[in-house]
N, C-alpha and C positions, 0 to 999 in steps of 0.2 A: 513416733516420727522417726525417719531415718534419712540417710544421705541420698541425694538424687544421682550420685555417681553409680553407673551400672556395675562396674567391677566391685566396688565396695558393697553394693547391695547383694550381688551374687555370692560373695564370700561370706557376708554377714549371715545369710540364710543357708549357707553351705550348699549352694546350687552349682555343682561342678559342671553340669551340662551348659548352663548359661555362661559360666566362667570360660569354659573352653571355646564357646562360640564367640564371645567378645574378644578373646585373645587372638583367635584365628582371623576373624573378620577385620580386625583393626591392626593386624600384624604387630602386636605388642611384644616387645622384648621383655620377657618375664624377669630377667635378671636386673634390668634397669628401671622398670616401672616402679613408681612410688605412690602409695595411697596418701593423699594429703589430709591434713587435719580437718575434721569437721566437728560441728557442735554436738553431734550425737554419740561420739566415742570419747573415751577418757584417755587420750594421748595428745601430746603437744607437738611432736615432730613427725615428719613423713616416715612411713613404714614401708618396707619392701612387701611384696605380695605374700611371701612365706611368713614374715613376721605378723602381718595383718591376719592371715589365716590362723596362726597360732593364738594371736590376741583374741580372736573371735571364737576360738574353740571349734573351728570349721575343719573337721577331720577329713572329709572327702576332698575339699579343695586343697588342703595341706598335702594329702597323698598324691593328688594329681600333679601338683607343683614339684614334689620330690621325684616322681617318676619321669618328669620332664627336665631333670638335671638342673634345677634351680640352685643357685649358690646359697649355701646355708650361712646365715649370720650367726656368729658365735654368741651374740647377746640375745638370742631368741628366748622369749618367755612364753610359756603355755598357760592357757586358761582352761579350767574345767567348766564344761557347759552341760548342765543337767537338762534333760528333756522329759 
């Protein structure tokens, strides 16, 4: 099972095309958007998109956000994701 939030889903599966479409269609400010806690992930506070991408090990989404000048959180932590 996974979150029903479309942004969380797209980042979790590293679907950068879906992420781009959601951000564009909903005019989301990538620097202010926060991913809320959900029961399917192991974090308790809201995370920025870049932190959630790092948390999930979603390299393509992470790169997309970096290339779009997202503000980097100095407390970012990376997760290794094996495929």
